[in-house]
N, CA, C and O atoms as a printed pandas DataFrame, in Angstrom:
     atom_number atom_name residue_name chain_id  residue_number  x_coord  y_coord  z_coord
0              1         N          UNK        A               1  134.406   -0.581  -71.822
1              2        CA          UNK        A               1  133.699    0.732  -71.822
2              3         C          UNK        A               1  133.758    1.477  -70.689
3              4         O          UNK        A               1  133.329    1.134  -69.587
4              5         N          UNK        A               2  134.406    2.720  -71.026
5              6        CA          UNK        A               2  134.587    3.889  -70.488
6              7         C          UNK        A               2  133.239    4.525  -69.648
7              8         O          UNK        A               2  132.079    4.361  -70.026
8              9         N          UNK        A               3  133.575    5.159  -68.629
9             10        CA          UNK        A               3  132.617    5.684  -67.410
10            11         C          UNK        A               3  131.605    6.599  -68.271
11            12         O          UNK        A               3  130.392    6.671  -68.079
12            13         N          UNK        A               4  132.261    7.206  -69.147
13            14        CA          UNK        A               4  131.367    8.210  -70.080
14            15         C          UNK        A               4  130.407    7.647  -70.912
15            16         O          UNK        A               4  129.258    8.087  -70.949
16            17         N          UNK        A               5  130.872    6.501  -71.729
17            18        CA          UNK        A               5  129.734    5.700  -72.212
18            19         C          UNK        A               5  128.855    5.134  -71.530
19            20         O          UNK        A               5  127.693    5.110  -71.936
20            21         N          UNK        A               6  129.263    4.490  -70.207
21            22        CA          UNK        A               6  128.219    3.832  -69.627
22            23         C          UNK        A               6  127.206    4.973  -69.054
23            24         O          UNK        A               6  125.993    4.766  -69.010
24            25         N          UNK        A               7  127.692    5.975  -68.696
25            26        CA          UNK        A               7  126.733    7.176  -68.072
26            27         C          UNK        A               7  125.961    7.493  -69.452
27            28         O          UNK        A               7  124.741    7.643  -69.394
28            29         N          UNK        A               8  126.521    7.583  -70.497
29            30        CA          UNK        A               8  125.361    8.025  -71.885
30            31         C          UNK        A               8  124.409    6.816  -71.841
31            32         O          UNK        A               8  123.217    7.011  -72.083
32            33         N          UNK        A               9  124.840    5.620  -71.557
33            34        CA          UNK        A               9  123.781    4.531  -71.960
34            35         C          UNK        A               9  122.719    4.470  -70.844
35            36         O          UNK        A               9  121.548    4.153  -71.057
36            37         N          UNK        A              10  123.254    4.823  -69.555
37            38        CA          UNK        A              10  122.216    4.981  -68.432
38            39         C          UNK        A              10  121.305    6.084  -68.645
39            40         O          UNK        A              10  120.127    5.854  -68.369
40            41         N          UNK        A              11  121.606    7.248  -69.084
41            42        CA          UNK        A              11  120.924    8.436  -69.205
42            43         C          UNK        A              11  119.748    8.055  -70.563
43            44         O          UNK        A              11  118.554    8.346  -70.635
44            45         N          UNK        A              12  120.498    7.410  -71.406
45            46        CA          UNK        A              12  119.317    7.000  -72.674
46            47         C          UNK        A              12  118.267    6.026  -71.937
47            48         O          UNK        A              12  117.064    6.211  -72.120
48            49         N          UNK        A              13  118.691    5.066  -71.165
49            50        CA          UNK        A              13  117.659    4.307  -70.568
50            51         C          UNK        A              13  116.458    4.916  -69.583
51            52         O          UNK        A              13  115.274    4.585  -69.516
52            53         N          UNK        A              14  117.231    5.971  -68.813
53            54        CA          UNK        A              14  116.069    6.899  -68.216
54            55         C          UNK        A              14  115.350    7.704  -68.876
55            56         O          UNK        A              14  114.288    8.071  -68.373
56            57         N          UNK        A              15  115.732    8.169  -70.128
57            58        CA          UNK        A              15  115.130    8.939  -70.813
58            59         C          UNK        A              15  113.810    8.222  -71.657
59            60         O          UNK        A              15  112.682    8.699  -71.782
60            61         N          UNK        A              16  114.357    6.846  -72.224
61            62        CA          UNK        A              16  113.241    6.100  -72.669
62            63         C          UNK        A              16  112.447    5.534  -71.556
63            64         O          UNK        A              16  111.248    5.460  -71.827
64            65         N          UNK        A              17  112.727    5.180  -70.566
65            66        CA          UNK        A              17  111.844    4.717  -69.402
66            67         C          UNK        A              17  110.696    5.888  -69.054
67            68         O          UNK        A              17  109.520    5.567  -68.886
68            69         N          UNK        A              18  111.123    7.187  -68.968
69            70        CA          UNK        A              18  110.407    8.371  -68.714
70            71         C          UNK        A              18  109.462    8.522  -69.936
71            72         O          UNK        A              18  108.267    8.763  -69.765
72            73         N          UNK        A              19  109.990    8.382  -71.133
73            74        CA          UNK        A              19  109.019    8.478  -72.287
74            75         C          UNK        A              19  108.123    7.470  -72.328
75            76         O          UNK        A              19  106.965    7.791  -72.595
76            77         N          UNK        A              20  108.419    6.079  -72.085
77            78        CA          UNK        A              20  107.302    5.067  -71.929
78            79         C          UNK        A              20  106.323    5.355  -70.779
79            80         O          UNK        A              20  105.108    5.281  -70.963
80            81         N          UNK        A              21  106.712    5.592  -69.918
81            82        CA          UNK        A              21  105.769    6.092  -68.616
82            83         C          UNK        A              21  104.584    7.195  -69.113
83            84         O          UNK        A              21  103.380    7.117  -68.870
84            85         N          UNK        A              22  105.182    8.090  -69.768
85            86        CA          UNK        A              22  104.431    9.457  -70.260
86            87         C          UNK        A              22  103.608    8.723  -71.308
87            88         O          UNK        A              22  102.439    9.104  -71.251
88            89         N          UNK        A              23  103.837    7.693  -72.354
89            90        CA          UNK        A              23  103.150    7.123  -73.270
90            91         C          UNK        A              23  101.839    6.329  -72.696
91            92         O          UNK        A              23  100.671    6.383  -73.080
92            93         N          UNK        A              24  102.437    5.578  -71.650
93            94        CA          UNK        A              24  101.493    4.822  -71.012
94            95         C          UNK        A              24  100.336    5.608  -70.379
95            96         O          UNK        A              24   99.179    5.203  -70.483
96            97         N          UNK        A              25  100.675    6.803  -69.682
97            98        CA          UNK        A              25   99.480    7.644  -69.291
98            99         C          UNK        A              25   98.895    8.406  -70.413
99           100         O          UNK        A              25   97.689    8.645  -70.347
100          101         N          UNK        A              26   99.453    8.751  -71.258
101          102        CA          UNK        A              26   98.867    9.309  -72.555
102          103         C          UNK        A              26   97.551    8.367  -73.080
103          104         O          UNK        A              26   96.377    8.732  -73.129
104          105         N          UNK        A              27   98.112    7.038  -73.457
105          106        CA          UNK        A              27   97.207    6.241  -73.900
106          107         C          UNK        A              27   96.199    6.135  -73.076
107          108         O          UNK        A              27   95.080    6.315  -73.557
108          109         N          UNK        A              28   96.319    5.819  -71.634
109          110        CA          UNK        A              28   95.196    5.313  -70.708
110          111         C          UNK        A              28   94.080    6.507  -70.435
111          112         O          UNK        A              28   92.948    6.230  -70.037
112          113         N          UNK        A              29   94.512    7.848  -70.689
113          114        CA          UNK        A              29   93.837    8.896  -70.237
114          115         C          UNK        A              29   93.143    9.547  -71.389
115          116         O          UNK        A              29   91.969    9.918  -71.398
116          117         N          UNK        A              30   94.145    9.655  -72.507
117          118        CA          UNK        A              30   93.317   10.483  -73.600
118          119         C          UNK        A              30   93.322    9.922  -74.999
119          120         O          UNK        A              30   93.074   10.607  -75.991
120          121         N          UNK        A              31   93.647    8.515  -75.030
121          122        CA          UNK        A              31   93.638    7.902  -76.525
122          123         C          UNK        A              31   92.292    7.252  -76.688
123          124         O          UNK        A              31   91.982    6.390  -75.866
124          125         N          UNK        A              32   91.400    7.585  -77.720
125          126        CA          UNK        A              32   90.141    6.923  -77.835
126          127         C          UNK        A              32   90.128    5.359  -78.260
127          128         O          UNK        A              32   89.304    4.503  -77.938
128          129         N          UNK        A              33   91.128    5.252  -78.969
129          130        CA          UNK        A              33   91.509    4.022  -79.571
130          131         C          UNK        A              33   91.788    2.893  -78.493
131          132         O          UNK        A              33   91.255    1.789  -78.607
132          133         N          UNK        A              34   92.529    3.162  -77.580
133          134        CA          UNK        A              34   92.804    1.970  -76.590
134          135         C          UNK        A              34   91.627    2.150  -75.617
135          136         O          UNK        A              34   91.463    1.135  -74.940
136          137         N          UNK        A              35   90.717    3.188  -75.332
137          138        CA          UNK        A              35   89.505    2.914  -74.764
138          139         C          UNK        A              35   88.515    1.790  -75.237
139          140         O          UNK        A              35   87.848    0.983  -74.590
140          141         N          UNK        A              36   88.645    2.013  -76.600
141          142        CA          UNK        A              36   87.629    1.348  -77.143
142          143         C          UNK        A              36   88.118   -0.556  -77.335
143          144         O          UNK        A              36   87.370   -1.501  -77.586
144          145         N          UNK        A              37   89.286   -0.553  -77.150
145          146        CA          UNK        A              37   89.890   -1.874  -77.159
146          147         C          UNK        A              37   89.422   -2.603  -75.792
147          148         O          UNK        A              37   89.282   -3.825  -75.746
148          149         N          UNK        A              38   89.227   -1.886  -74.850
149          150        CA          UNK        A              38   88.867   -2.523  -73.527
150          151         C          UNK        A              38   89.864   -3.145  -72.782
151          152         O          UNK        A              38   90.855   -2.475  -72.491
152          153         N          UNK        A              39   89.785   -4.290  -72.425
153          154        CA          UNK        A              39   91.117   -4.648  -71.684
154          155         C          UNK        A              39   92.184   -5.035  -72.061
155          156         O          UNK        A              39   93.117   -5.269  -71.293
156          157         N          UNK        A              40   92.229   -5.168  -73.297
157          158        CA          UNK        A              40   93.513   -5.126  -74.325
158          159         C          UNK        A              40   94.249   -3.896  -74.199
159          160         O          UNK        A              40   95.456   -3.842  -73.962
160          161         N          UNK        A              41   93.441   -2.853  -74.375
161          162        CA          UNK        A              41   93.918   -1.343  -74.406
162          163         C          UNK        A              41   94.492   -1.063  -72.934
163          164         O          UNK        A              41   95.416   -0.252  -72.873
164          165         N          UNK        A              42   94.088   -1.587  -71.868
165          166        CA          UNK        A              42   94.316   -1.297  -70.324
166          167         C          UNK        A              42   95.624   -2.045  -70.573
167          168         O          UNK        A              42   96.653   -1.382  -70.440
168          169         N          UNK        A              43   95.716   -3.137  -70.865
169          170        CA          UNK        A              43   97.138   -4.012  -70.884
170          171         C          UNK        A              43   98.197   -3.225  -71.427
171          172         O          UNK        A              43   99.232   -2.981  -70.806
172          173         N          UNK        A              44   97.899   -2.753  -72.800
173          174        CA          UNK        A              44   99.018   -2.203  -73.477
174          175         C          UNK        A              44   99.554   -0.831  -72.805
175          176         O          UNK        A              44  100.739   -0.501  -72.750
176          177         N          UNK        A              45   98.535   -0.151  -72.343
177          178        CA          UNK        A              45   98.917    1.189  -71.589
178          179         C          UNK        A              45   99.725    0.775  -70.216
179          180         O          UNK        A              45  100.702    1.438  -69.869
180          181         N          UNK        A              46   99.282   -0.315  -69.482
181          182        CA          UNK        A              46   99.809   -0.536  -68.374
182          183         C          UNK        A              46  101.221   -1.228  -68.815
183          184         O          UNK        A              46  102.180   -0.900  -68.117
184          185         N          UNK        A              47  101.433   -1.990  -69.705
185          186        CA          UNK        A              47  102.851   -2.530  -70.183
186          187         C          UNK        A              47  103.584   -1.349  -70.491
187          188         O          UNK        A              47  104.778   -1.404  -70.196
188          189         N          UNK        A              48  103.134   -0.194  -71.059
189          190        CA          UNK        A              48  104.091    0.788  -71.297
190          191         C          UNK        A              48  104.492    1.373  -69.966
191          192         O          UNK        A              48  105.683    1.646  -69.817
192          193         N          UNK        A              49  103.805    1.556  -69.165
193          194        CA          UNK        A              49  104.123    2.187  -67.607
194          195         C          UNK        A              49  104.974    1.364  -66.954
195          196         O          UNK        A              49  105.791    1.864  -66.181
196          197         N          UNK        A              50  104.925   -0.102  -67.165
197          198        CA          UNK        A              50  105.704   -1.291  -66.442
198          199         C          UNK        A              50  106.975   -1.199  -67.019
199          200         O          UNK        A              50  107.960   -1.044  -66.297
200          201         N          UNK        A              51  107.073   -1.280  -68.300
201          202        CA          UNK        A              51  108.590   -1.153  -68.928
202          203         C          UNK        A              51  109.316    0.002  -68.672
203          204         O          UNK        A              51  110.534   -0.033  -68.496
204          205         N          UNK        A              52  108.574    1.162  -68.633
205          206        CA          UNK        A              52  109.206    2.721  -68.377
206          207         C          UNK        A              52  109.600    2.378  -66.876
207          208         O          UNK        A              52  110.737    2.722  -66.554
208          209         N          UNK        A              53  108.912    1.823  -66.022
209          210        CA          UNK        A              53  109.507    1.737  -64.635
210          211         C          UNK        A              53  110.503    1.009  -64.637
211          212         O          UNK        A              53  111.550    1.471  -64.182
212          213         N          UNK        A              54  110.470   -0.213  -65.101
213          214        CA          UNK        A              54  111.539   -1.238  -65.180
214          215         C          UNK        A              54  112.996   -0.505  -65.905
215          216         O          UNK        A              54  114.096   -0.893  -65.511
216          217         N          UNK        A              55  112.924    0.245  -66.654
217          218        CA          UNK        A              55  114.037    1.031  -67.290
218          219         C          UNK        A              55  114.457    2.183  -66.516
219          220         O          UNK        A              55  115.648    2.432  -66.333
220          221         N          UNK        A              56  113.461    2.931  -66.032
221          222        CA          UNK        A              56  114.047    4.138  -65.230
222          223         C          UNK        A              56  114.416    4.096  -63.846
223          224         O          UNK        A              56  115.271    4.861  -63.399
224          225         N          UNK        A              57  113.695    3.068  -62.993
225          226        CA          UNK        A              57  114.236    3.416  -61.554
226          227         C          UNK        A              57  115.629    2.733  -60.998
227          228         O          UNK        A              57  116.339    3.206  -60.111
228          229         N          UNK        A              58  115.888    1.341  -61.828
229          230        CA          UNK        A              58  117.157    0.860  -61.284
230          231         C          UNK        A              58  118.311    1.496  -62.080
231          232         O          UNK        A              58  119.465    1.168  -61.803
232          233         N          UNK        A              59  118.079    2.325  -62.988
233          234        CA          UNK        A              59  119.011    3.103  -63.841
234          235         C          UNK        A              59  119.415    4.345  -63.065
235          236         O          UNK        A              59  120.560    4.795  -63.036
236          237         N          UNK        A              60  118.385    4.840  -62.453
237          238        CA          UNK        A              60  118.556    6.002  -61.597
238          239         C          UNK        A              60  119.496    5.609  -60.664
239          240         O          UNK        A              60  120.601    6.149  -60.621
240          241         N          UNK        A              61  119.157    4.701  -59.895
241          242        CA          UNK        A              61  119.901    4.362  -58.643
242          243         C          UNK        A              61  121.571    3.906  -58.868
243          244         O          UNK        A              61  122.433    4.215  -58.046
244          245         N          UNK        A              62  121.828    3.204  -59.988
245          246        CA          UNK        A              62  123.211    2.902  -60.611
246          247         C          UNK        A              62  123.932    4.291  -61.005
247          248         O          UNK        A              62  125.086    4.644  -60.762
248          249         N          UNK        A              63  122.851    5.004  -61.722
249          250        CA          UNK        A              63  123.673    6.409  -62.170
250          251         C          UNK        A              63  124.156    7.055  -61.098
251          252         O          UNK        A              63  125.314    7.461  -61.192
252          253         N          UNK        A              64  123.463    7.291  -59.927
253          254        CA          UNK        A              64  123.744    8.179  -58.806
254          255         C          UNK        A              64  124.943    7.489  -58.085
255          256         O          UNK        A              64  125.883    8.181  -57.696
256          257         N          UNK        A              65  124.924    5.921  -57.868
257          258        CA          UNK        A              65  126.083    5.349  -57.497
258          259         C          UNK        A              65  127.416    5.707  -58.319
259          260         O          UNK        A              65  128.419    6.048  -57.692
260          261         N          UNK        A              66  127.430    5.638  -59.568
261          262        CA          UNK        A              66  128.461    5.803  -60.514
262          263         C          UNK        A              66  128.983    7.511  -59.951
263          264         O          UNK        A              66  130.057    7.787  -59.418
264          265         N          UNK        A              67  127.969    8.361  -60.241
265          266        CA          UNK        A              67  128.277    9.956  -59.971
266          267         C          UNK        A              67  128.861   10.016  -58.668
267          268         O          UNK        A              67  129.914   10.649  -58.601
268          269         N          UNK        A              68  128.422    9.504  -57.618
269          270        CA          UNK        A              68  128.899    9.715  -56.349
270          271         C          UNK        A              68  130.193    8.910  -56.073
271          272         O          UNK        A              68  130.824    9.205  -55.058
272          273         N          UNK        A              69  130.627    7.974  -56.834
273          274        CA          UNK        A              69  131.906    7.374  -56.858
274          275         C          UNK        A              69  132.859    8.081  -57.563
275          276         O          UNK        A              69  134.027    8.122  -57.176
276          277         N          UNK        A              70  132.281    8.925  -59.063
277          278        CA          UNK        A              70  133.331    9.742  -59.692
278          279         C          UNK        A              70  133.719   10.854  -58.886
279          280         O          UNK        A              70  134.896   11.111  -58.633
280          281         N          UNK        A              71  132.561   11.641  -58.406
281          282        CA          UNK        A              71  132.947   12.698  -57.374
282          283         C          UNK        A              71  133.790   12.460  -55.974
283          284         O          UNK        A              71  134.438   13.396  -55.508
284          285         N          UNK        A              72  133.765   11.471  -55.472
285          286        CA          UNK        A              72  134.776   10.941  -54.478
286          287         C          UNK        A              72  135.913   10.759  -54.863
287          288         O          UNK        A              72  136.743   11.236  -54.088
288          289         N          UNK        A              73  136.422   10.154  -55.943
289          290        CA          UNK        A              73  137.680   10.039  -56.732
290          291         C          UNK        A              73  138.229   11.269  -57.097
291          292         O          UNK        A              73  139.414   11.518  -56.877
292          293         N          UNK        A              74  137.361   12.177  -57.713
293          294        CA          UNK        A              74  137.935   13.600  -57.983
294          295         C          UNK        A              74  138.356   14.526  -56.640
295          296         O          UNK        A              74  139.206   15.414  -56.712
296          297         N          UNK        A              75  137.703   14.218  -55.525
297          298        CA          UNK        A              75  138.318   14.989  -54.379
298          299         C          UNK        A              75  139.358   14.301  -53.680
299          300         O          UNK        A              75  139.688   14.717  -52.569
300          301         N          UNK        A              76  139.957   13.235  -54.215
301          302        CA          UNK        A              76  140.927   12.656  -53.214
302          303         C          UNK        A              76  142.021   12.967  -53.824
303          304         O          UNK        A              76  143.109   12.668  -53.332
């Protein structure tokens, strides 16, 4: 796998993670169906936020590491 493909996959993971976080916030604050579900609804919105955080945070660190490494190799 080339670095370009890996960077693309990581960017997709970040986008998916941020989208899940935003979906969880929307469900928790603005969706009436989730509110009427009670605890189950809260769990659904919390799981969206949790999976979004799990997808977005580690990939940001790894993507930053790869980009710094590529920039260092470019200047050598």
